[in-house]
C-alpha positions as CSV (number, residue, x, y, z in Angstrom):
1,M,-36.4,30.8,4.2
2,A,-35.2,31.8,0.8
3,I,-32.8,29.2,-0.5
4,T,-30.1,31.3,-2.4
5,A,-27.3,30.0,-4.9
6,S,-24.6,31.7,-2.5
7,V,-26.0,29.3,0.4
8,I,-25.9,26.3,-2.1
9,K,-22.5,27.0,-3.0
10,E,-21.3,27.7,0.9
11,L,-23.0,24.0,1.5
12,R,-21.3,22.4,-1.2
13,E,-17.7,23.7,-0.5
14,K,-18.4,22.5,3.2
15,T,-20.0,19.0,2.5
16,G,-18.5,18.4,-0.9
17,A,-22.0,17.0,-2.0
18,G,-23.0,17.7,-5.7
19,M,-25.3,21.1,-6.3
20,M,-28.3,19.5,-6.7
21,A,-27.9,17.3,-3.5
22,C,-27.2,20.6,-1.5
23,K,-30.5,22.2,-3.0
24,T,-32.5,19.3,-1.8
25,A,-31.0,19.4,1.4
26,L,-31.6,23.0,2.3
27,K,-35.3,22.3,0.8
28,E,-36.1,19.3,3.1
29,T,-34.8,20.9,6.1
30,D,-36.7,24.3,5.3
31,G,-33.3,26.3,4.9
32,D,-31.4,25.3,8.0
33,F,-27.7,25.1,7.1
34,E,-26.6,22.9,9.9
35,A,-29.4,20.7,9.6
36,A,-28.8,20.7,5.8
37,V,-25.3,19.4,6.9
38,D,-26.6,16.8,8.8
39,Y,-29.0,15.5,6.5
40,L,-26.2,15.4,3.5
41,R,-24.1,13.3,6.4
42,K,-26.8,10.9,6.9
43,K,-27.6,10.4,3.2
44,G,-23.8,10.3,2.6
45,L,-23.5,7.5,5.1
46,A,-26.4,5.2,3.3
47,A,-24.6,6.1,-0.1
48,A,-21.3,5.2,1.2
49,E,-22.3,1.7,2.7
50,K,-23.4,1.0,-1.1
51,K,-20.2,1.8,-2.3
52,Q,-18.5,-0.8,0.0
53,S,-19.1,-3.8,-2.3
54,R,-17.3,-1.9,-5.0
55,T,-13.7,-2.8,-6.2
56,A,-11.2,-0.5,-5.0
57,A,-7.6,-1.3,-6.4
58,E,-6.4,2.2,-7.1
59,G,-4.8,4.1,-4.6
60,I,-1.7,5.0,-2.8
61,V,0.8,3.8,-0.4
62,V,2.3,6.0,1.8
63,N,5.2,6.0,4.2
64,L,5.6,7.9,7.4
65,I,8.4,7.7,10.1
66,E,8.2,9.7,13.5
67,G,10.7,8.9,16.0
68,D,11.1,5.2,16.6
69,N,7.7,4.6,14.9
70,A,7.0,4.0,11.3
71,V,4.0,3.3,9.5
72,I,3.3,1.9,5.6
73,L,-0.6,2.4,5.1
74,E,-2.4,1.3,1.8
75,V,-5.4,3.4,1.1
76,N,-7.5,2.5,-2.1
77,C,-10.1,4.3,-4.5
78,E,-11.8,3.1,-7.4
79,T,-9.9,5.1,-10.2
80,D,-6.7,6.6,-11.0
81,F,-8.5,10.0,-11.5
82,V,-9.5,10.0,-7.8
83,A,-6.3,8.5,-6.5
84,K,-4.3,11.6,-7.9
85,G,-6.5,14.1,-6.4
86,D,-5.3,16.6,-3.5
87,D,-8.2,15.4,-1.6
88,F,-7.5,11.6,-1.4
89,R,-3.6,12.1,-1.1
90,N,-4.2,14.3,1.8
91,F,-6.5,11.9,3.5
92,A,-4.0,9.3,3.2
93,S,-1.1,11.2,4.7
94,E,-3.8,12.5,7.6
95,M,-4.7,8.8,8.1
96,A,-0.8,7.5,8.6
97,S,-0.2,10.4,10.9
98,F,-3.3,9.7,12.8
99,A,-2.1,5.9,13.1
100,I,1.1,7.0,14.5
101,A,0.2,9.5,16.9
102,N,-2.5,7.2,18.5
103,N,-0.3,3.8,18.3
104,V,-3.0,2.3,15.9
105,E,-1.7,-1.0,15.4
106,S,-4.0,-2.6,12.4
107,S,-5.9,-1.4,9.5
108,E,-8.7,-3.1,10.7
109,S,-8.6,-0.4,14.1
110,L,-8.0,2.6,12.0
111,R,-11.0,1.9,9.7
112,E,-13.3,1.5,12.8
113,Q,-11.9,4.6,14.5
114,K,-11.8,6.9,11.3
115,A,-15.1,5.5,9.9
116,E,-16.9,9.0,9.7
117,A,-13.9,10.6,7.6
118,I,-13.8,7.6,5.2
119,N,-17.6,8.0,4.8
120,E,-17.3,11.8,4.1
121,L,-14.4,11.6,1.7
122,T,-16.7,8.6,-0.1
123,L,-19.5,11.2,-0.4
124,K,-17.3,13.9,-1.6
125,C,-15.5,11.9,-4.3
126,G,-18.2,9.3,-5.0
127,E,-16.0,6.2,-4.9
128,K,-15.6,3.5,-2.4
129,I,-12.3,4.5,0.0
130,D,-10.7,1.7,1.9
131,L,-8.1,1.8,4.4
132,R,-7.0,-1.7,3.2
133,R,-3.6,-2.6,4.8
134,M,-1.3,-1.0,7.1
135,I,2.2,-2.4,8.3
136,T,3.7,-0.6,11.4
137,M,7.4,-0.7,12.8
138,G,8.4,0.3,16.4
139,S,11.9,-0.1,17.5
140,N,14.8,1.3,19.1
141,N,17.3,0.3,16.0
142,K,17.4,2.6,12.8
143,I,14.6,2.6,10.6
144,G,14.8,3.3,6.8
145,H,12.5,3.5,4.1
146,Y,11.7,3.9,0.5
147,N,8.8,4.9,-1.5
148,H,8.2,4.4,-5.4
149,G,5.8,6.9,-6.7
150,G,3.1,5.7,-4.5
151,K,2.7,2.2,-5.7
152,I,5.1,0.4,-3.3
153,G,6.1,1.3,0.1
154,V,9.3,-0.2,2.1
155,L,10.7,-0.2,5.7
156,I,14.0,-1.4,6.6
157,E,15.3,-1.9,10.2
158,A,18.9,-2.4,11.3
159,K,20.8,-2.6,14.2
160,T,24.0,-0.3,14.7
161,S,25.7,2.5,16.7
162,A,26.5,4.2,13.5
163,S,24.5,7.3,12.1
164,G,24.7,9.8,9.7
165,D,24.0,10.5,5.8
166,K,26.3,7.2,4.9
167,L,23.8,5.3,7.2
168,D,20.7,6.8,5.9
169,E,22.0,6.2,2.4
170,L,22.6,2.5,3.1
171,L,19.1,2.1,4.3
172,K,17.6,3.9,1.6
173,D,19.3,2.0,-1.3
174,I,19.0,-1.2,0.3
175,S,14.7,-0.4,0.8
176,M,15.0,0.6,-2.9
177,H,16.4,-2.9,-3.5
178,V,13.6,-4.5,-1.7
179,A,11.0,-2.6,-3.9
180,A,12.9,-3.5,-7.2
181,A,13.7,-7.2,-6.2
182,S,10.7,-8.4,-3.9
183,P,12.7,-10.7,-1.7
184,S,10.7,-13.1,0.5
185,F,12.9,-13.7,3.5
186,L,16.0,-11.9,5.0
187,K,18.5,-14.7,5.0
188,A,18.6,-18.4,3.9
189,S,18.0,-19.8,7.5
190,D,14.6,-18.2,7.3
191,I,13.3,-20.1,4.2
192,D,10.6,-22.9,6.1
193,E,10.1,-26.0,4.6
194,T,6.6,-25.5,3.0
195,F,8.0,-22.8,1.0
196,K,10.8,-25.1,-0.3
197,E,8.2,-27.9,-1.0
198,R,6.2,-25.6,-2.8
199,E,9.1,-24.6,-5.0
200,A,10.2,-27.9,-5.5
201,K,6.7,-29.1,-6.9
202,I,6.7,-26.1,-9.2
203,Y,10.1,-27.0,-10.4
204,T,9.2,-30.6,-11.0
205,E,6.2,-29.7,-13.1
206,Q,8.2,-27.5,-15.4
207,L,10.8,-29.8,-15.8
208,K,8.2,-32.3,-17.0
209,E,6.6,-29.7,-19.4
210,Q,10.2,-29.2,-20.7
211,G,10.6,-33.0,-21.2
212,K,13.4,-33.4,-19.4
213,P,13.8,-37.4,-18.4
214,E,12.3,-38.5,-15.4
215,Q,15.5,-40.0,-13.6
216,M,17.1,-36.4,-13.7
217,I,14.7,-34.5,-12.6
218,P,15.0,-34.8,-8.8
219,N,18.9,-33.8,-9.0
220,I,17.9,-30.8,-11.0
221,V,15.4,-30.3,-8.5
222,Q,17.9,-30.2,-5.5
223,G,20.2,-28.0,-7.8
224,K,17.7,-25.2,-8.1
225,L,16.8,-25.4,-4.6
226,K,20.6,-24.5,-3.6
227,K,20.0,-21.7,-5.5
228,L,16.8,-20.6,-4.1
229,A,18.5,-18.5,-1.5
230,S,20.0,-16.3,-3.7
231,E,16.5,-15.6,-5.7
232,V,14.4,-14.9,-2.8
233,C,16.6,-14.0,0.3
234,L,17.4,-10.2,0.8
235,M,21.0,-10.9,2.1
236,E,21.9,-13.4,-0.6
237,Q,20.4,-11.3,-3.9
238,K,22.3,-9.5,-6.0
239,F,22.4,-5.5,-5.1
240,V,20.7,-3.7,-7.9
241,K,22.8,-0.8,-7.9
242,N,25.8,-3.2,-8.1
243,P,25.2,-6.8,-9.3
244,D,28.8,-7.6,-8.5
245,L,27.8,-7.5,-4.9
246,T,25.4,-9.2,-3.0
247,I,23.5,-6.8,-0.3
248,S,25.2,-9.1,2.3
249,A,28.6,-8.0,0.9
250,H,27.4,-4.4,0.3
251,V,26.5,-4.2,4.1
252,D,29.6,-5.4,5.1
253,A,31.8,-2.9,2.8
254,V,29.6,0.1,4.2
255,S,30.0,-1.0,7.7
256,K,33.8,-0.8,7.5
257,E,33.6,2.6,6.2
258,L,31.1,3.6,9.0
259,G,33.5,1.8,11.2
260,S,30.7,0.3,13.1
261,P,28.8,-3.1,12.3
262,V,25.5,-2.7,10.5
263,E,23.1,-5.7,11.0
264,L,19.7,-6.0,8.8
265,I,17.0,-7.1,11.5
266,S,13.7,-7.0,9.2
267,F,12.3,-5.4,6.0
268,K,8.5,-5.0,5.2
269,S,6.5,-4.0,2.3
270,L,3.4,-3.1,0.9
271,V,2.7,-3.1,-2.9
272,L,-0.3,-1.2,-4.2
273,G,-3.5,-3.2,-5.2
274,E,-1.8,-6.4,-4.5
275,G,-4.2,-9.7,-4.3
276,V,-7.1,-7.5,-5.7
277,E,-8.7,-8.6,-8.5
278,K,-9.1,-5.3,-10.8
279,R,-12.4,-4.9,-12.7
280,V,-12.0,-4.9,-16.4
281,D,-14.3,-2.9,-18.3
282,N,-14.9,-3.4,-21.9
283,L,-15.6,0.4,-23.3
284,A,-17.4,-1.1,-26.6
285,D,-19.6,-2.7,-24.6
286,E,-20.3,0.1,-22.0
287,V,-21.1,2.2,-25.1
288,A,-23.2,0.1,-26.7
289,K,-25.2,-0.4,-23.7
290,M,-25.7,3.3,-23.1
291,T,-26.9,3.7,-26.7
292,G,-29.4,0.7,-26.4
293,Q,-27.5,-1.3,-29.0
294,Q,-27.4,-4.4,-26.5
């Protein structure tokens, strides 16, 4: 069967594979279009598996709320160029929708169920694609959220009988605060002893480095620990939009306006690429290698 340019183009549009790969696939399958599709998918799976050892620290964080369920999903790729593409962004949105619609509770489960789709996108864009982390929230309480440019996703859960734009604004503002201030705990009583001990050791070493007298250090450390809640607890932090108020005071003020108490129950967040060591390429070295100067 003659392999025409139009058939190669059609195969490329269907699979996302390169022109030469499509031409080879059609040759290997004697021009059988569907067999060529299967051929590319099989080759793509092998290629995708090879790419799984690469570092994928770019990508996007997406939020989605549907009814009483919400999800934050981090989808990674290797370069910012791919991360900004429509194929990648649409894929991330589709994965979040699938997770909620099918009650998927972990990124591991989502990866397992959508392995074929991941491999297909890997083949199409030529980069490792990873559904790295996912946070879910299912609640009869109110859920608010905020997404900072696809880099940070936040969910907030609040217990209240209030509703309307004022409540939505409050929950969005607090979600924005979480994105900006990165609290570790909701309230002071949530700070565990292990965290306090770790912070005390850090304070002690810092004070020693500063040359503080040895006998003064324990008292200084205790003073710092007393202030710890205002630094790491959401309810004790200064509200980023109005530093004259703590988050607790701001919630109380809005509760009065709403005529119904608002109790923050929990918050969750994901930061893109957090904990992933990015590969740093030296452009001069790469060029030198390509030109045979190294």
